[in-house]
C-alpha positions in Angstrom: -31.1 21.2 -110.8 -30.4 24.3 -112.8 -33.0 26.5 -111.2 -31.3 29.1 -108.9 -32.2 29.5 -105.3 -32.9 32.9 -103.7 -31.8 32.9 -100.0 -30.7 35.1 -97.2 -27.0 35.1 -96.4 -27.5 33.0 -93.3 -30.2 30.3 -92.9 -31.4 28.5 -89.8 -31.6 24.7 -90.2 -33.4 22.6 -87.5 -32.3 19.2 -86.4 -33.9 16.4 -88.3 -33.7 14.1 -91.3 -33.1 15.2 -94.9 -36.8 15.1 -95.7 -37.8 17.1 -92.7 -35.2 19.8 -93.5 -36.3 20.1 -97.1 -39.9 20.4 -96.0 -38.9 23.0 -93.4 -37.2 25.1 -96.0 -40.0 24.6 -98.6 -42.5 25.9 -96.0 -40.4 29.0 -95.7 -40.6 29.9 -99.4 -37.4 28.2 -100.5 -38.0 26.8 -104.0 -37.3 23.2 -103.1 -39.0 19.9 -104.0 -38.9 16.1 -103.3 -36.2 15.8 -105.9 -33.9 18.0 -103.8 -34.3 15.5 -100.9 -32.6 12.8 -103.0 -30.0 15.2 -104.3 -29.1 16.4 -100.8 -28.9 12.8 -99.5 -26.4 12.1 -102.3 -24.3 15.2 -101.4 -24.1 14.6 -97.7 -25.7 15.1 -94.3 -27.1 18.6 -93.7 -25.9 20.5 -90.6 -28.2 21.9 -88.0 -28.0 25.5 -86.7 -27.1 28.6 -88.7 -25.6 28.1 -92.2 -23.6 30.8 -93.9 -24.7 30.9 -97.6 -22.3 33.8 -98.4 -24.6 34.9 -101.2 -28.3 35.6 -101.8 -28.4 33.9 -105.1 -27.0 30.4 -105.5 -27.3 27.6 -108.0 -29.4 24.7 -106.7 -26.4 22.4 -106.3 -24.4 25.1 -104.5 -27.3 25.8 -102.1 -27.6 22.1 -101.2 -23.9 21.7 -100.9 -23.6 24.6 -98.4 -26.3 23.0 -96.2 -23.7 20.3 -95.5 -20.6 22.4 -95.2 -21.0 26.1 -94.5 -21.5 26.6 -90.8 -21.9 30.2 -89.9 -19.7 32.2 -87.5 -21.6 33.0 -84.4 -21.3 36.0 -82.0 -22.5 35.7 -78.4 -24.6 38.6 -77.1 -26.1 38.6 -73.6 -29.4 40.1 -72.6 -29.4 40.7 -68.8 -32.6 40.9 -66.7 -33.6 44.6 -66.2 -32.3 45.8 -69.6 -34.8 47.3 -72.1 -35.4 45.9 -75.5 -34.3 49.0 -77.4 -31.0 49.2 -75.6 -30.4 45.5 -76.3 -31.3 45.8 -80.0 -29.1 48.9 -80.4 -26.2 46.9 -78.8 -26.7 44.0 -81.2 -26.9 46.3 -84.2 -23.7 48.0 -83.2 -21.8 44.8 -82.7 -23.1 43.1 -85.8 -23.0 46.2 -88.0 -26.8 46.2 -88.6 -29.2 49.1 -89.0 -30.5 49.8 -85.5 -33.5 51.7 -86.7 -34.5 48.9 -89.1 -33.9 46.2 -86.5 -36.1 47.9 -83.9 -38.8 48.4 -86.6 -38.7 44.7 -87.6 -38.9 43.7 -83.9 -41.8 46.0 -83.2 -43.7 44.6 -86.2 -43.4 41.0 -84.9 -43.3 41.2 -81.1 -46.6 41.1 -79.0 -45.1 43.5 -76.5 -42.7 46.5 -77.0 -40.6 45.4 -74.0 -40.3 42.7 -71.4 -41.0 39.9 -73.9 -37.5 38.8 -74.9 -36.1 36.2 -72.5 -32.8 37.1 -70.8 -30.2 34.8 -72.3 -26.9 34.6 -74.1 -27.9 34.5 -77.7 -25.6 33.1 -80.4 -26.2 35.3 -83.4 -24.8 34.4 -86.8 -22.7 37.1 -88.4 -24.3 38.2 -91.6 -27.9 37.8 -90.5 -30.4 40.4 -91.7 -32.4 42.7 -89.4 -35.6 40.9 -90.3 -34.3 37.4 -89.7 -32.7 38.4 -86.4 -36.0 40.0 -85.2 -37.9 36.8 -86.3 -35.4 34.6 -84.4 -35.5 36.6 -81.2 -39.2 36.9 -81.1 -40.0 33.3 -81.9 -37.4 31.8 -79.6 -38.9 34.0 -76.8 -42.5 33.1 -77.7 -41.5 29.5 -77.3 -39.8 30.1 -74.0 -42.6 32.3 -72.5 -45.2 29.7 -73.5 -43.2 26.8 -72.0 -42.6 28.7 -68.7 -46.3 29.7 -68.4 -47.4 26.1 -69.1 -44.9 24.8 -66.6 -46.3 27.1 -63.8 -50.0 27.4 -64.7 -50.6 24.5 -67.1 -51.7 27.0 -69.7 -50.5 30.0 -71.7 -53.1 32.7 -71.2 -51.3 35.6 -72.9 -53.3 38.4 -71.2 -52.7 36.9 -67.8 -49.0 36.2 -68.6 -48.3 39.7 -69.9 -49.7 41.3 -66.7 -47.3 39.0 -64.7 -44.4 40.2 -66.9 -45.5 43.8 -66.3 -45.5 43.4 -62.5 -42.2 41.4 -62.7 -40.6 44.2 -64.7 -41.4 46.7 -61.9 -40.0 44.3 -59.4 -36.9 43.8 -61.5 -36.2 47.5 -61.8 -36.8 48.3 -58.1 -35.3 45.3 -56.1 -31.7 45.6 -55.0 -31.3 41.8 -55.2 -33.2 38.5 -55.7 -34.0 38.2 -51.9 -35.8 41.5 -52.0 -38.0 40.7 -54.9 -40.9 39.1 -52.9 -40.9 42.1 -50.5 -41.0 44.6 -53.4 -43.8 42.5 -55.0 -45.7 42.8 -51.7 -45.5 46.6 -51.8 -46.7 46.6 -55.4 -49.7 44.5 -54.6 -50.5 46.2 -51.3 -50.5 49.7 -52.9 -52.6 48.5 -55.8 -55.1 46.9 -53.4 -55.4 50.1 -51.5 -55.8 52.2 -54.6 -52.5 54.0 -54.1 -50.3 55.0 -57.0 -47.1 52.9 -57.2 -44.9 56.0 -57.2 -41.8 54.0 -58.2 -38.8 55.5 -59.9 -38.0 52.3 -61.8 -41.1 52.6 -64.0 -39.5 55.7 -65.6 -36.5 53.6 -66.6 -38.4 52.4 -69.7 -37.1 52.3 -73.2 -34.1 54.6 -74.0 -34.2 55.8 -70.3 -33.1 52.4 -69.0 -30.0 53.7 -67.2 -31.1 57.3 -66.4 -31.0 58.5 -62.8 -34.6 59.6 -62.0 -34.8 63.1 -60.7 -37.7 65.2 -59.3 -37.7 67.2 -62.6 -38.1 64.0 -64.6 -40.9 62.8 -62.4 -42.7 66.2 -63.0 -42.0 66.4 -66.7 -42.6 62.8 -68.0 -46.2 62.7 -69.2 -46.0 59.1 -70.4 -48.3 56.3 -69.1 -45.1 54.8 -67.5 -45.0 57.5 -64.9 -46.6 55.9 -61.8 -46.3 59.1 -59.9 -48.9 60.7 -62.2 -50.9 57.6 -63.3 -52.9 55.0 -61.4 -52.2 51.3 -61.6 -49.5 49.5 -63.4 -47.5 50.7 -66.5 -49.3 49.8 -69.7 -46.7 47.1 -70.6 -43.5 45.7 -69.1 -40.7 48.2 -68.8 -37.8 45.8 -69.1 -36.8 42.1 -69.5 -37.3 40.0 -66.4 -35.6 37.2 -64.6 -37.3 34.0 -63.4 -36.9 35.3 -59.8 -38.9 38.4 -60.7 -41.6 36.3 -62.3 -41.7 34.0 -59.2 -42.0 37.1 -56.9 -44.8 38.5 -59.1 -46.7 35.2 -58.8 -45.9 34.6 -55.1 -45.3 37.9 -53.3 -44.3 37.9 -49.6 -47.2 38.4 -47.2 -46.5 41.8 -45.6 -48.2 45.0 -44.8 -45.4 47.1 -46.3 -46.4 50.1 -48.4 -43.1 51.9 -48.7 -39.4 51.3 -49.2 -36.3 53.4 -49.6 -32.7 52.5 -50.5 -30.2 52.5 -47.6 -27.0 54.2 -48.8 -24.8 52.1 -46.6 -26.2 48.6 -47.3 -27.4 49.3 -50.8 -30.5 47.4 -49.8 -34.0 48.7 -49.1 -35.7 49.6 -45.8 -39.4 48.6 -45.9 -42.1 50.3 -43.8 -45.8 50.0 -43.2 -46.6 53.6 -42.5 -45.7 57.0 -44.0 -44.3 58.1 -40.7 -41.9 55.1 -40.6 -41.0 55.7 -44.3 -40.2 59.4 -43.7 -38.0 58.4 -40.8 -36.1 56.0 -43.1 -35.8 58.6 -45.7 -34.4 61.2 -43.3 -31.7 58.8 -42.2 -30.4 58.8 -45.8 -29.7 62.5 -45.8 
């Protein structure tokens, strides 16, 4: 029992019996063995969730003891649909006093997509967690949620197919004024793609650090990225933001319409949809 344990300051412990927990930790490079199972059983019942170890080097007995007593303090941070990953990670870093650059780098090394993969949710983050462990927690919890949702809808998790749905859903998320509009916006996306028209949607330029920018004519002309759907054919290369279940549903089941255009009504804050450019131009002129 004299061998020391190297650990992160906070450790996640799943629900389960003592043997399962020891195996879980051993599989994650904690230097534990079957003997520790019996020692932990003698000390007490391990807690589930995040445990605050308070140190990165502990005696074996102190490590096992903390598994039963040292619940970590948690901070709730909410990721809303439509927000971009970099803005969210920078917010977390600021609130938890982490290195934002390092957190973003750790996330990008683990995540299958640069954006749109994290699931909107209120995350309970343990104070003291490292950038690497936080990135691992966010990515893996979202992988599980994305897989479960895809399996629920399609009976399978085809990553290529699902990522395309997330990309379409992210465009819908950025463009729709409310949930009711989402199937209509989805219909415009599909109708324009089917006709070989460029999407020409401002929301695709609200990617990354530009999440809250007002899109101007100058920005449309100057942004040479693949996200500029005024200059590029088809969809953006990846999702542009996190998406709600309503946006995903709209991407899968768009409304059946002939709409090709929409413009926001300044009075109602909703969109006016139209089938022809003439109708669209009339709607636009009414907003001046």
